[in-house]
N, C-alpha and C positions, 0 to 999 in steps of 0.2 A: 323493713323487717325487723323483730323485737330487737333490742338489744341483751346481749349475755352479756350480764355482772356476775365479777367472781365474789361470792359473796363468803368464801373461807381461804385462807392465807395461809401457807408451809412454811413452820418457823424455816431459820436460813440452813443450818445445819442438816436437817432432813431433808431439806429441798437439794441442795448439795448433794446427799450421800443418794437419793433416787434416783437425779440426774444422771451421775455416773454410772452407779447400778445397771440402772435399762442401756444404757450408750456400751458397756463394757459385756453384757448378754448377749446385746446382741452383733458382736466382734467389733465396733465401731472404733476399741481405742487403743487399737495393737498399734505397735509404731508402725510406721511407712517404709515402703521400702526405698532401695538406695538410688540413687542416682548418679553420674561419673560427673565432676568438674576437677578441672585444675588446680593441684596443690595453689598453685599463686592466687587464688581466686576463693579460697576454702575458708576463709576467717571468719570464726563465729558459727559456722555451719554444725552438724552432727555426725561422727563417723558412724558408718550402716554396717561396719564389719572390721573386726580387729585388724591392725597395720602392722605386719612383722618387714622386719627390713629385708629386701631384698639384694642390699648391697651392704659389704661391710664402710665403715668411715674411721678413719682412712683406709682405702681399699687396698694401699702399698704401702710401706715402711717408710716414712716418709721427715725431715729435717724439722724439727721444731724451732728452730735458731738458725742466722745466718752464724757459717763459721764451717769447721773442717770436719769432714767425715773420718773419723780414724778406727782401725780393728782395737778394740780396747785392750787387746793382750797383748798388742805392741806398745803401751802406752806403762809398762808397769816398771817401777823404779823412778819414776821421772819425780823432782823434787825443786826445792829454791836450790842447794846447794849442788845439787845434781842433774842440770836441766836435760832433756831429752829430745833429739833430733829428728822428726821423721821427717822422709822424702816425699816430695808434692810428686803425684800421680800416682808412685808405687804404693807407698805408704799414708797417703791422706791425698783426699781430694775438697776442693772448695765448694761448700752448697747455699744456698739462699734458705730462707724458711719456707716450708713446701717444698719443696726440692724430693725428687726420690734418691732415696737412698742407696747408691753404688754396689753393686753386687760384694757380699764379702764383709762388710763394711756397716757395724753394729754402735756405733758413739759418736756422738758430734761435740767438740769443742768450742764453745763460743769465740767468735771472731775478737772478744776485747782481751781473751784469756792465752793469745798465741803471739809469739815475737817470730814474725817472718823476717829468714836469713839467705844470705846467697854465700855459695861458694863456687869460686872460682878454678879451673884446672883446665891443663892441655891435654892435647890426644894429637896426637901426629903432628905436633908443631902446631896447630891449631886450639886458641884460646875459647873455653866453653864454661858455662855458667847451670851449677845444679841450686835449684830452690828447695829451701826447707822451712818448716814449721819447728819453734821451740816450745816448750810445755814444761811448766813447774811443778805439776801433779796429773796423777795418771787421773784417766777416764774410766768410769763403770759401765756396767753394759746397760747399752741402751739409752746411754744419759742423753737428754735434751734430744730424742727421738720419737716421733710418734706413731707407733706400732700397728699395724694393722688390727681394725678391729677398736682402737683405743676410746673413742665415740660410742661407735655402734658396732655390734655383730650383727652379722648376716643370719636372718631368719629370727632375730629379737624382738621382742613386741616392744613397738614404739609407742604406739595406741592403742587403747581398748574399744571396744565397742561402746555407742551410747555416749563418746565422748565432746565436750565443745570445743574447736579448735582455737588453739591462743595461736600468738605470734609465735612464739617458739615452736610451739608445734611445727609448723611449715616449714620451719627451717629443718628441723628434725627430718621430717617426712622425703624429703627433696634431698639430702643428704643420702638416706635411706636407702635412693633409687625410686623414687614417685615421682612422673609428673601429673599425675590427676590421681585421685581417689573417690571410692565411693562414701557419697553422706545421706544423710535421709532427704528425702526429697523434703519440698517446704511444703507446709498447710497451706491452704491457698481460702482464704478466707473473702466471701461477697460480700460488701455491706451494701445495704441498700436506701439510702435515705428515702423518705415517705412525705409526705406534706403537698397538696395544693398552695400553702401560703409560701412554701422553703424557693428559694432563689438561688443561681451561684454568685457567688463572690465575685465581684466585679464589674455584675450586671447594673442596668438602673433598677434601682427598687421604689416601691410606695411605701405607703402607710399602711400595715398589714404584712408586706414581708417581712419573714426571715430568712438571714443569710446563713447558708447551710453552712457548717464547719463540724458536727459529731460526724461525719465519715471518717474527715482528716483525723482528727483524733485520736479514733478505734485505729483506724487503718495505719498510724505511728507505734500504735500499741502492740498489736500485729508483727512489725518489723521488728520491735525492740523483745518481742517472744521469740524472735524465728522464723516466723509466720509470712507470706506472699499475702498483702493486702490485695484484694479487686474492687476497684470502687464502682458501682453501679449507676445510670442515671439516675435522676428523681424520679419519681412515683408518685404520680397526684394520687389523691383521696378518694379511689376507684378500688372495688372490691374486684370487676375483673381484672385490670390492670395490674393490682399487690400479686393475684394469685399468679396470672402472666410472670410476674417477673420474679418471681418467685423458682417455679418451673426454669425459666431459663438461666436463672442466677446457680438452680442446683447441679446445672449440665456442666456448670465452667469451676464453680467453688467445690474445696471439702465441708466448708460450714456455708451459713446462709444467716445474716443478721441482718435482722430488718428494723431499723431504727425510727422510732414513733409511734405511732397507732397503737400502744398495749394497752391503754389504758379501754375503758370502758363508753368515750363520749361518742358523738353520734356521729365522727370520722374516722375511728378509733375502730380497723379493719383486720390488724393483724390476728386476733386469734382466729375470725372468725377463716381468714386466707389462709392460714396454718391447718385447721382442721380441716377446710374442704380439699387442700391439696396432700393431708398427710396426719396428723394426729399430735395434738396438744398432750405433754405430759403430765405440766401444771402450768397454771396461771395463776401468781399474783404469790407470792414472799415476805413475811414477816420481819421487812428493813426498811428501814429509811435513812434514805431516798433509797425509790427501787423498787417500789411496792408493787408496780403492774407487771415487772418480767415476765414474759413469755416462753417456755423449754418446751421444744416441741422435735417431730422427725418428719421429714418429707423423703420418701423413696429411698429411706435408709442412712440418711445423712441429716446431721442436728443442724437445727433451725433455732436462732436465738432470736424474740420479739424485745426489744429493749426498749424502755420510755425514750424519751425526746427530749425533756430536760439533760443538762448534759452533767450533772453532777451525779444522777441518776444514770445514766447510759456509762459514764467512766467506772462506777462500783458495781453496778450486775455486769457488764462486761470482764470486770477485772475476776468475779467472783466466781462465774460458770463459763467462760469461751478459755480466758488462758488455762486453767488444769488440763482443756480437753488438747488446745495445742501443743502443752508442753509435754502430753501422753504421745501423741503423733510422733514424736520429737525421740521418744526412748529417754526423756530424762524428767528429771524430777522437781517440781519448783523448792525455788529456796524460799525460807519463810523468810517474811520482811524481819527488818531490824527493828527490834522493842526500845522505848528510853523509858525510865521510870522517870513521871515527873507529878507538879503539884500544880492542880487545877487553880488558876487567879481567881474565875466566876462558876457561879452556880449555873450549873444547865439542868435545865425541866425536860422529861423526855416523855415520851408516847410509849403508856403501858400497851404489853402485847409485840411491840416492834423494837429488834437489833437497830441502833441508829449508830451512825457511821458520823461521830461529830468532828467535823473539820476543825485543828486547830494550828494556833502558831506558837513557837514553842522558844526561849531561850535563858542562857544560863544568868541568873543573877544570883552573884556569890558561889555557895555552892549546892546550888538547886536550879534543876531544870524548871522553868515556869510554863507552863500552856494555858494559854490563852481563847478561847473558841472565834471562829470567824464566822461570817457571816453564814445562815443552816438553810438558805434554799434550795430547793433542788436544782435553780435553772439558773442560779448565782456561778458562773464560769470562773470568775476571778477568786474563786474561795479556795478554788484548785490551785491557782494559779499560786495564793498566796499561803499556802499551806503547808505548814512541815509535816503535818502525819495526822492519822486519825484516833480519834480516841472509841473503842467500840462501847455502849452504853447495852448493856444487856437487854432481852426484851420483858425481863419482868423486873425492870428498873424503873422506875417513876425520875430519874435524874441521877444529878454526881453531887454534889454539896463543893461549895467555895474551900479551898485548903485540901481536898481529897487528894489520895495518891493514886495516880491512874497511870497503866500502860499505854504508851500511843505507838501504832503502827509507823514508822518513819515513810515521807517520801522524801526526806531528805539526808543528809548524813548528817551525823553527829559532829562532825568536825565542821561544817557549814552551820549546824546550829550552836556551838561553841563560840562563834566569830556571828553572831547575829546581836543586835546592842538592841534594845525592847524600851520601846516608846509606847505608854497607854494614856492614854487623856481625849484630852479634846483635839479633833482633827482639822489641819489645816492643811491648805494646795501648800505651804511652805516646805513641811515636811515630804512630800514628793520629792519636792526642790533639792531636800537635803538628802532624801535617799539617794538618787540618783549622783549628786556632784561627790556623795561618800564612796560610792561603789566605784565612780572614776577614778578617785584618788586612789584609793585601797582596796583591791580588787578580792582581797580576803576576806574583808569585814561588810557586812549589810543590815539596815536598820526594818528593824519591823516591828509598824504603829499598830496598834489597835485602839478604834475608837470605842471610850467609854465616859466620856463624859471630863470636865475638869475634875471635880468633884473624886469620880473613880480613878483618875489619874495620881492624885495627891495619893490619897488612900493607899494604892497601888503601892506606891514608893515607901509609904509608911508599912506596910507591909512586906517590903521587901520582894515586892513580886516584877518590878523595870526600875531600870537606868534612868530612864526618862521619862519626864511626863508632861505633857502637855494642857497648860491652864490658861484662863483666858477670864478669871472670878471679879466681879467687880464688888469691892466695900462699900456701902451704899452710903454710910455715914462720912468716910472722908474723901469717895470720887476715886482713890484708889487702885488699881487692881492688883491681886494675886499676893501682895504683902502679907496683910494680915491672915491671909486663909495660911498662906505657909507656914507664918509665924505660930499660927493656933493649931494647927492639923501636924507640924514636923517637927516642933521645938527639941524632940529627944531627937533629932537626925542630924549629920551635917548637910546641909542643903546648897547647893548651889542654886542662888535665881539669875535665869539669863533673860534679857529682853531680845527675843531671838525677831521679831517683826513686829510692825503697825500693821493693821489692817482696816480695811475702809468696809462699811457694808451699810446697803441700802434697804430700802421699805418694796416687797413685790406687792405689787398693785394688781387689778384689773386692765383687762387689753384697752386702753383709748385713756384710763385712769377716770374712769366716768366719775367718781368721787370728789376727782380734784383737791388729791393730797398732795399738799407740798412739803410736810415737814413732819417733826413727832408730835407737833401741839394738835395738829388734825387730828391724831388717835386719841382726843378726849371726847372727840364729839360722839353724841348719841346716834348719831346715823352711820358710823365707823364701828366696821367687828375686827378686831386684830386679833390674829392668831400668833402666838409667842414660840419660839421652840422647849425645849425641851425643861424640865424644871431644874433650874441649877445653873442654866446657861448665863453666860456671864455676857451675850450682846444682843 
């Protein structure tokens, strides 16, 4: 069958609006009905109805202190110079914190503010003892008493509808007489990993196999957003198998997500499978990465075909699945925290596509400095290392070095402020140093960006880094780094640390067919040597 290519893509904002408008027009964005859960298990869930107190808390007058319950009227006149005595049982009763107040008593005097005394007397020849408390100041009405409803009054609104339940909320609901609560049903999202080359983690794999992990990443996002992820079995590159999987998943979930097969390759069947089981609303959005995303409906349920590359999958899932999952729970998405930063390096971009540029950030002096990381759609570690995204507009060809831009944060500002920025030549020692730093000082992090030795020194010169990794050789003196640092950073106070020595060799073809033994062999006419990038010190 002839492949169907998407020749036109939809601008991002238009795509999001079209997607949500279509779902809303067919009634698919209404908040889900409620289900009963135990209050003790409701943390993080969303209330499906207002929660009004069934019970006052406390529901009886109770003592707020250890001490003696009294009738405050009987304490009038007590003073340091004229203490007053109250007889136990008749005029005062000992109470512990939380005890119900005896009938007719309306104040509590703390135990440390009374003096217990005994008085002996004789009745018909027998000795007996009366016990009293002696007080030196009068009590006030309801002193040290928790009155009925002091915390919660019956019928009072404890939580409104569409409220995300917090730890303290569970306590208030239990105190208000609830043991179970009506919360929004969790949106169930079925994630279908596809591809004949995809294998489960931990299995014996061969060259050409790809370990399946995207569904776990996407499932984690679903859980984080309050939904329930359902991971489907891996579906091979077969149109009929994919159609069957979509229809089966549709019966289980509220949303179906097909991972991979969204492009227009010979084995990319997602668009066709959705169109033959339902409807494709749009295919292709003007973003980078994530352009091939597919949005559709199958039997009145949203279906997303997202690219297989992990960064593309992460971005498109956030853009098109997250708002729907939040709508189903009756809550609004919180806007991402935004930080104003200075871009340390130029970032060219493709005209016509809104790019999500991943960056590392650190605070150097009074400025936040952002350095782009790997931009490939398949580089999962770029997400692991990234502190946020810079959005490059579709009609821009990039951002110049030194430009002030906004970053949508993936980490907290506090974490970023406690990051040491290292730009320059990379060495495995930096990974060891990063781990050692985090182990000894958990609040600190080391962020390293690989820009080459010269790039690192220039970053120091421009105030864009705390540390620069460098190993520049002075060909005249045979000395490393010193002359370069003096030449480029003479106007700055710099400490040059000899961190590590390293030993490097030459990579040769298997079996060393040229019989290369050392550097002198590189001068032979039959040997071609491929050097590292310009400016490399080794």
